[in-house]
C-alpha positions in Angstrom: 93.5 73.2 96.6 94.8 75.6 94.1 93.2 78.8 92.8 94.0 82.1 91.1 93.2 85.5 92.8 92.9 88.4 90.4 91.1 91.7 90.5 90.8 95.1 88.7 91.1 93.8 85.1 89.8 97.1 83.7 89.2 95.6 80.3 89.1 98.2 77.6 90.8 100.9 79.6 91.0 104.1 77.4 94.6 104.9 78.3 93.9 108.6 78.2 96.6 111.2 78.1 98.9 109.4 75.6 100.2 111.4 72.7 99.9 110.2 69.1 101.9 107.1 68.4 102.3 104.5 65.6 99.2 102.4 65.1 101.2 99.3 65.9 102.1 100.6 69.4 98.6 102.0 70.1 97.1 98.6 69.3 99.5 96.9 71.7 98.7 99.4 74.4 94.9 99.2 73.8 94.9 95.4 73.8 97.2 95.1 76.9 94.4 94.7 79.5 92.9 92.0 77.3 96.2 90.2 76.8 96.9 90.3 80.5 93.6 88.5 81.4 94.0 86.0 78.5 97.4 85.1 80.1 95.7 84.6 83.4 93.1 82.3 81.8 95.9 80.4 80.1 97.8 79.9 83.3 94.6 78.8 85.1 94.2 76.1 82.5 97.9 75.1 82.4 98.1 75.0 86.2 94.8 73.1 86.5 93.5 75.3 89.2 90.3 74.5 91.1 88.8 77.8 90.6 89.4 81.6 89.8 88.5 84.6 91.9 87.9 88.0 90.3 87.4 90.6 92.9 85.8 93.6 91.2 86.3 96.1 88.3 86.3 93.6 85.5 85.5 96.5 83.2 86.9 100.0 83.3 83.6 101.7 83.5 79.9 100.9 84.1 79.0 101.4 80.5 81.6 99.1 79.0 82.0 98.2 75.4 80.5 95.2 73.7 84.0 94.1 72.7 85.1 93.9 76.3 82.0 92.0 77.4 82.3 89.5 74.5 86.0 89.0 75.2 85.3 88.3 78.9 82.5 85.9 78.1 84.7 84.0 75.7 87.5 83.7 78.3 85.1 82.4 80.8 83.9 79.8 78.3 87.5 78.7 77.8 87.7 78.0 81.6 84.3 76.2 81.4 85.6 73.8 78.8 88.2 72.8 81.5 85.5 72.7 84.2 87.1 75.6 86.1 84.5 77.7 88.0 84.9 81.5 88.3 83.7 83.5 91.3 83.4 87.2 90.6 82.1 90.4 92.2 81.5 93.7 90.6 83.4 96.7 92.0 83.1 100.5 92.0 83.9 100.9 88.2 81.6 98.1 86.9 78.9 98.5 89.6 75.5 97.1 88.6 72.3 95.5 90.0 72.9 91.7 90.0 69.9 89.8 88.8 69.5 86.5 87.0 67.8 88.1 84.1 70.8 90.4 83.4 73.3 87.6 83.7 74.6 86.5 80.3 77.7 84.8 81.6 78.3 81.0 81.1 77.2 78.6 83.8 80.7 78.2 85.3 80.6 81.8 86.4 79.1 82.6 89.9 78.3 86.2 90.5 78.0 87.6 94.0 74.8 89.7 94.5 74.6 93.2 95.9 74.3 91.9 99.5 77.0 89.8 101.2 76.4 86.1 100.5 78.3 82.8 100.7 78.7 80.3 97.9 80.2 76.8 98.4 82.2 74.6 96.2 83.1 70.9 96.7 86.5 70.1 95.3 87.5 66.8 93.6 89.0 65.5 96.8 85.9 66.2 98.8 87.1 69.3 100.6 84.5 72.1 100.9 85.3 75.7 100.1 83.1 78.5 101.3 83.5 81.8 99.5 81.9 85.0 100.8 81.5 88.3 98.9 79.3 91.0 97.4 79.0 93.2 94.3 78.7 97.0 94.2 75.2 98.1 93.2 76.4 101.7 93.1 79.7 103.6 92.6 80.3 104.4 96.2 79.8 102.1 99.3 80.5 104.2 102.3 79.3 101.5 104.8 81.8 99.0 106.3 80.6 95.7 104.8 82.8 93.4 106.9 80.3 93.2 109.7 77.9 91.4 107.3 80.5 88.7 106.6 79.9 85.6 108.8 82.6 84.1 110.9 84.2 80.9 109.5 81.9 78.0 109.7 82.4 74.3 109.1 83.9 74.4 105.7 87.4 73.2 105.2 88.4 76.5 103.7 86.8 79.9 104.1 87.7 82.7 101.7 86.5 86.4 101.7 86.2 88.5 98.6 86.3 92.2 99.3 86.7 95.1 96.8 87.5 98.0 99.1 90.0 100.2 100.8 91.4 100.4 104.4 89.3 102.9 106.4 90.7 106.4 106.8 88.1 107.1 109.5 86.9 110.1 107.4 83.5 110.1 105.7 84.7 112.3 103.0 87.4 109.7 102.0 85.8 106.3 102.8 83.9 105.7 99.6 84.9 102.1 98.8 83.6 99.6 101.3 86.1 100.7 104.0 87.5 98.1 106.4 90.2 97.6 108.9 92.6 94.7 109.0 91.7 93.7 112.6 88.0 93.3 111.4 89.1 90.9 108.7 91.2 88.9 111.1 88.4 88.5 113.6 86.5 86.5 111.0 89.1 83.7 111.2 89.0 83.2 107.4 91.8 81.3 105.7 92.2 83.8 102.9 91.1 87.4 102.2 91.0 88.1 98.4 91.0 91.9 98.1 90.5 94.2 95.1 90.6 98.0 94.4 94.2 98.9 95.1 96.3 98.6 91.9 99.6 97.7 93.3 100.1 94.1 94.5 100.7 93.8 98.3 100.4 91.4 101.1 98.6 93.1 104.1 98.9 90.0 106.4 100.7 86.7 106.3 98.7 84.4 108.6 96.0 84.3 107.4 96.9 85.8 104.0 95.2 89.1 103.2 96.3 90.2 99.7 95.7 92.9 97.1 96.8 91.3 93.7 96.9 94.7 92.0 95.6 95.1 88.4 97.1 92.7 85.9 98.1 95.6 83.6 99.2 99.0 84.7 97.2 101.7 82.9 99.5 104.8 83.3 102.9 105.9 84.7 101.7 105.8 88.3 101.0 102.1 87.9 104.6 101.2 87.2 106.4 98.0 87.9 105.3 94.4 87.4 101.6 93.5 87.4 99.8 90.2 87.5 97.9 87.9 89.9 98.4 85.5 92.8 98.5 81.7 92.5 97.4 80.3 95.9 97.9 76.7 97.0 97.2 74.7 100.1 100.1 73.2 102.0 98.8 71.0 104.8 96.5 73.3 106.9 97.7 76.6 105.5 97.8 78.5 102.2 100.7 79.9 100.3 100.6 82.6 97.6 103.0 83.4 94.7 102.8 86.5 92.6 102.8 85.8 88.9 103.6 88.7 86.5 101.5 88.7 83.3 101.4 92.4 82.1 102.5 92.7 78.5 103.5 96.4 79.0 105.5 97.8 81.9 105.5 101.5 82.7 108.8 102.7 84.0 111.1 105.8 84.5 114.8 105.8 83.5 117.3 108.5 84.6 119.7 110.0 82.1 122.4 112.7 82.7 122.6 115.7 80.3 126.1 117.0 80.1 127.2 120.4 79.1 128.7 119.3 75.8 125.7 117.3 74.5 123.8 118.4 71.4 120.3 117.3 70.7 121.5 114.6 68.3 124.0 113.1 70.8 121.3 113.1 73.5 119.0 111.2 71.2 121.7 108.6 70.4 122.3 108.2 74.1 118.6 107.7 74.9 118.3 105.2 72.0 120.9 103.0 73.7 119.7 103.6 77.2 117.1 100.9 77.4 118.2 97.3 77.0 115.8 95.1 75.0 113.9 92.7 77.2 110.9 90.3 76.7 108.6 92.9 78.2 107.5 95.9 76.1 108.1 99.1 78.0 106.5 102.5 78.1 109.3 104.9 79.3 109.5 108.3 80.8 113.0 109.5 80.7 114.1 111.8 83.6 116.8 114.1 82.1 119.0 115.5 84.9 120.9 118.7 84.1 124.5 118.7 85.3 126.4 122.0 85.2 126.1 124.5 82.4 124.0 122.8 79.6 123.7 123.9 76.0 120.8 126.3 75.9 119.6 125.1 72.5 119.4 121.6 73.8 117.5 122.6 76.9 114.9 124.5 74.7 114.5 121.6 72.4 113.9 119.3 75.4 111.4 121.7 76.9 109.3 122.2 73.8 109.1 118.5 72.9 111.2 118.5 69.9 113.8 116.0 71.2 110.9 113.6 72.3 109.4 113.9 68.8 112.8 113.2 67.1 113.4 110.2 69.4 110.0 108.8 68.6 110.7 109.4 64.9 113.9 107.5 65.0 112.2 104.5 66.6 109.5 104.6 64.0 112.0 104.6 61.2 113.5 101.5 62.6 110.1 99.8 62.9 111.3 97.5 65.5 109.2 98.5 68.5 110.7 97.0 71.7 109.9 100.1 73.8 108.3 103.5 73.4 109.2 106.9 75.0 106.1 108.8 76.0 107.6 111.5 78.1 110.8 113.4 78.7 111.1 115.1 82.1 113.7 117.9 82.3 115.0 118.0 85.9 117.4 120.3 87.6 118.9 118.8 90.7 118.9 121.7 93.1 120.4 121.2 96.6 118.4 122.2 99.7 119.7 125.3 101.4 122.5 124.6 103.9 121.1 123.8 107.2 122.3 123.5 110.7 121.7 120.2 112.5 118.8 121.7 114.3 117.3 123.1 111.0 117.8 119.7 109.4 115.9 118.0 112.3 112.9 120.4 111.9 112.9 120.1 108.1 112.9 116.2 108.4 110.1 116.3 110.9 108.0 118.8 109.0 108.5 117.0 105.7 107.4 113.7 107.4 104.1 115.5 108.6 103.4 117.5 105.6 104.2 115.0 102.8 102.1 112.1 104.0 99.1 110.5 102.2 96.7 111.6 104.9 97.9 115.2 104.7 97.6 115.3 100.9 94.0 113.8 101.0 93.1 116.3 103.8 94.4 119.2 101.6 92.4 118.0 98.7 89.3 118.3 100.8 86.1 117.8 98.8 88.0 117.1 95.6 88.7 113.6 97.1 85.1 112.8 96.6 85.6 112.4 92.9 86.6 108.8 92.0 89.4 109.6 89.5 91.0 112.0 91.9 90.6 109.7 94.9 92.5 107.0 92.9 95.4 109.4 92.2 95.5 110.6 95.8 95.8 106.9 96.9 99.0 106.5 94.9 102.1 106.6 97.1 104.2 108.1 94.3 102.2 111.3 94.4 103.6 112.1 97.9 107.1 111.3 96.8 106.8 113.6 93.7 105.4 116.5 95.9 108.3 116.2 98.3 110.8 116.3 95.5 109.2 119.4 93.9 109.1 121.2 97.3 112.8 120.5 97.9 113.7 121.8 94.4 111.8 125.1 95.1 113.5 125.6 98.4 116.8 125.1 96.7 116.1 127.5 94.0 115.0 130.1 96.5 118.4 129.8 98.4 120.4 130.3 95.1 118.3 133.3 94.1 119.4 135.2 97.2 123.1 134.8 96.5 
């Protein structure tokens, strides 16, 4: 048995917050979610998989564009030509009532209803696969759905599809079909195909419980490689291999700004900072100040002039291998000198304060809003808050001297 597990396609993502850029780059960015899924379909055909699982959030929003729906249907038809079935569920972004009358998808696509149900598939070698899942009928599902999943039956392979998040044991936070890992393991399934979290991760090895992440990162907090999992049977167990397909990678690159650098020399340095690779990159440069820096250069950095000049230079070349969308001016400020005891208390306090749970608790009712909840769930937010706090503490120490 061989299948592809993907989720969170977010076709037609608006990519909000990006400044003006050349048409050629914007088209590449806008098409990236489409391109990523097209690559998954191509891989499914080339790998001759038995089926494809798509665990929620096919579209970026409930009122998706006709372009996105037409594209998705076309890709499913490509799989149909190769007799590859698709099993999909809708998530919190593309929630909808599932009825046969509303289903315009080709016959090889099997959509899970708004209640937990099991669909079966007989493979070419006679093995029977049971797949259990459900679709969101509304944006929030605060009830734990795992109790409705049956335990493994007589099928050769039992797979669970669940678009949701690990329970925080807080009704103000658990909006997306909350579950616990222990609940999933009690079902004795052979594989849990998860969706909703946008960074690929393996929650459990035996049996495999996996978030594939989204195939294409949509902003700077979704950096690194993105793709899907190719899952294969090996005797009586399953193995999973991550496959990267994202046409665009979001990343941050550090650069040192020395005291003798002018705006022109800094631009030249940044132009040669990124090595050309196969993958197009959207780059945020973190400019670290070292020592006494040219005031004019600092001002040009702060007001966006250097970023605009850098983008202009790349546009003049017309060979777009990467694009800088942000320059962050950072001053590395050391924490105040501490005794061993002070350091101990700082480390312990930082551990308690700068945690995901503490940040979500501080956000209070704001965490009810979907787009805010998504940001709060990003581990990089906690890291950034801790960095900024340490910088403020360091500045305070220097001000007193």
